[in-house]
C-alpha positions as CSV (number, residue, x, y, z in Angstrom):
1,M,17.2,-27.2,70.4
2,E,16.9,-24.0,68.7
3,N,20.1,-24.8,66.9
4,V,18.6,-28.1,65.7
5,E,15.5,-26.4,64.6
6,S,17.4,-23.8,62.7
7,V,19.5,-26.5,61.0
8,V,16.3,-28.4,60.1
9,K,14.6,-25.2,58.9
10,G,17.8,-24.5,56.8
11,L,17.8,-28.0,55.4
12,L,14.1,-27.8,54.6
13,S,14.5,-24.4,53.0
14,S,17.4,-25.8,50.9
15,I,15.3,-28.8,49.9
16,V,12.3,-26.6,49.0
17,E,14.6,-24.2,47.0
18,E,16.2,-27.1,45.3
19,S,12.7,-28.7,44.5
20,E,11.4,-25.3,43.2
21,R,14.6,-25.0,41.0
22,K,14.1,-28.5,39.7
23,L,10.4,-27.8,39.1
24,I,11.3,-24.7,37.1
25,E,13.9,-26.6,35.1
26,H,11.3,-29.4,34.5
27,D,8.7,-26.8,33.4
28,E,11.3,-25.3,31.0
29,E,12.2,-28.7,29.7
30,M,8.5,-29.5,29.2
31,Q,7.9,-26.3,27.3
32,R,11.0,-26.9,25.1
33,L,9.7,-30.5,24.4
34,E,6.3,-29.2,23.6
35,E,7.8,-26.6,21.1
36,E,9.9,-29.4,19.6
37,I,6.8,-31.6,19.2
38,E,5.0,-28.7,17.6
39,N,7.9,-28.2,15.1
40,V,7.9,-31.9,14.3
41,E,4.1,-31.8,13.8
42,V,4.6,-28.9,11.4
43,L,7.3,-30.8,9.5
44,I,5.1,-33.9,9.3
45,A,2.2,-31.8,7.9
46,K,4.6,-30.3,5.3
47,E,5.8,-33.8,4.4
48,R,2.3,-35.1,4.0
49,N,1.4,-32.1,1.9
50,A,4.5,-32.8,-0.3
51,I,3.5,-36.5,-0.6
52,E,0.0,-35.5,-1.7
53,N,1.4,-33.1,-4.2
54,L,3.6,-35.8,-5.6
55,K,0.6,-38.2,-5.8
56,K,-1.3,-35.5,-7.7
57,M,1.6,-34.9,-10.0
58,E,1.8,-38.6,-10.7
59,S,-1.9,-38.8,-11.3
60,G,-1.6,-35.7,-13.6
61,E,1.2,-37.4,-15.5
62,R,-0.9,-40.5,-15.8
63,E,-3.9,-38.5,-17.0
64,E,-1.6,-36.5,-19.4
65,F,-0.3,-39.9,-20.8
66,E,-3.8,-41.1,-21.3
67,E,-4.8,-37.8,-23.0
68,N,-1.8,-38.2,-25.3
69,E,-2.9,-41.7,-26.1
70,K,-6.4,-40.5,-26.9
71,L,-4.9,-37.7,-29.0
72,A,-2.7,-40.1,-30.9
73,L,-5.7,-42.4,-31.6
74,W,-7.8,-39.4,-32.7
75,L,-5.0,-38.2,-35.0
76,N,-4.8,-41.7,-36.5
77,I,-8.6,-41.7,-37.2
78,V,-8.3,-38.2,-38.7
79,E,-5.5,-39.2,-41.0
80,T,-7.4,-42.3,-42.1
81,Y,-10.5,-40.1,-42.9
82,E,-8.4,-37.6,-44.7
83,R,-6.8,-40.3,-46.8
84,N,-9.9,-42.3,-47.5
85,L,-12.7,-39.7,-47.6
86,G,-10.8,-36.6,-48.8
87,M,-11.8,-35.0,-45.6
88,R,-9.9,-32.3,-43.8
89,I,-10.4,-31.2,-40.2
90,R,-9.1,-27.9,-38.9
91,K,-9.4,-26.5,-35.4
92,L,-10.8,-22.9,-35.6
93,S,-11.0,-22.4,-31.8
94,P,-10.9,-24.6,-28.7
95,Y,-14.5,-25.8,-29.3
96,M,-14.9,-25.2,-33.1
97,L,-13.8,-27.5,-35.9
98,E,-14.0,-26.8,-39.7
99,I,-14.6,-30.0,-41.6
100,S,-14.0,-29.9,-45.4
101,F,-14.5,-32.5,-48.1
102,L,-12.6,-32.8,-51.4
103,Y,-13.6,-34.8,-54.4
104,I,-17.2,-35.3,-53.5
105,T,-18.0,-36.2,-57.1
106,P,-15.8,-36.5,-60.1
107,H,-17.6,-33.5,-61.7
108,Y,-17.5,-31.2,-58.7
109,S,-14.1,-29.5,-58.1
110,D,-15.1,-26.6,-55.8
111,N,-13.1,-26.9,-52.6
112,R,-15.7,-25.1,-50.5
113,I,-17.6,-28.1,-49.2
114,Q,-17.4,-27.6,-45.5
115,L,-19.2,-27.0,-42.2
116,H,-18.3,-25.6,-38.8
117,L,-18.9,-28.0,-35.9
118,S,-19.1,-26.8,-32.4
119,T,-17.8,-29.4,-29.9
120,N,-18.6,-27.6,-26.6
121,G,-20.6,-30.3,-24.8
122,V,-23.3,-30.7,-27.4
123,Y,-22.4,-30.8,-31.1
124,T,-24.0,-28.1,-33.2
125,V,-23.4,-26.8,-36.8
126,S,-23.0,-23.1,-37.1
127,E,-22.1,-23.0,-40.9
128,C,-22.7,-25.5,-43.7
129,Y,-21.9,-25.0,-47.3
130,P,-23.6,-26.1,-49.4
131,N,-26.6,-26.3,-47.2
132,I,-27.9,-29.8,-46.4
133,S,-31.6,-29.8,-45.6
134,F,-31.3,-32.6,-43.1
135,I,-28.1,-31.5,-41.3
136,D,-30.0,-31.2,-38.0
137,E,-30.9,-34.9,-38.2
138,I,-27.3,-35.9,-38.8
139,V,-26.1,-33.7,-35.9
140,S,-28.9,-35.0,-33.6
141,Q,-27.7,-38.6,-34.4
142,L,-24.1,-37.6,-33.5
143,N,-25.3,-36.1,-30.2
144,N,-27.2,-39.3,-29.4
145,T,-24.5,-41.7,-30.4
146,K,-21.3,-39.7,-30.0
147,N,-20.1,-41.8,-33.0
148,L,-17.9,-39.4,-35.0
149,P,-16.9,-41.9,-37.8
150,V,-20.6,-42.5,-38.6
151,F,-21.2,-38.7,-38.5
152,F,-18.3,-38.1,-41.0
153,Q,-19.6,-40.8,-43.4
154,S,-23.2,-39.4,-43.2
155,L,-21.8,-36.0,-44.0
156,R,-19.9,-37.2,-47.0
157,K,-23.0,-39.0,-48.3
158,A,-25.2,-36.0,-47.7
159,F,-22.8,-33.7,-49.6
160,Q,-22.6,-36.3,-52.4
161,S,-26.4,-36.5,-52.7
162,T,-26.5,-32.7,-53.0
163,Y,-24.2,-32.9,-56.1
164,S,-25.5,-36.1,-57.7
165,F,-26.7,-35.6,-61.2
């Protein structure tokens, strides 16, 4: 009987050892799979980030296109006013424009009819030559309406009234 017992104990010991070895292998495999899952999650996060960046770039390109369209429209308006009103617009700084008028009256040939218009949120005039007594009213109307064409026409009329004889 002792012989049978020792054989059973040997078998049980072998089974336990084999089970422990398989358990260790299983734990190692689980750890490897968990690391692999972590790596995949990191890759997914990077891909999502890349997709978001692409979407932002597309959005930026769309916004840039729209800005270019607005710029083209603005340039067309400026060219029309230069041609029809003898008006010149020059950018002095990011938020400052110089607006000059030529040929205000047939008798006045001085080219220094101009003003400096600040465009930083609220329109303001920092320099106006010759001085127009009601320039603040014209600028106030511009700030209320944001209608630049009407502002340009009002300026030209104001300068003309200054030099009417």
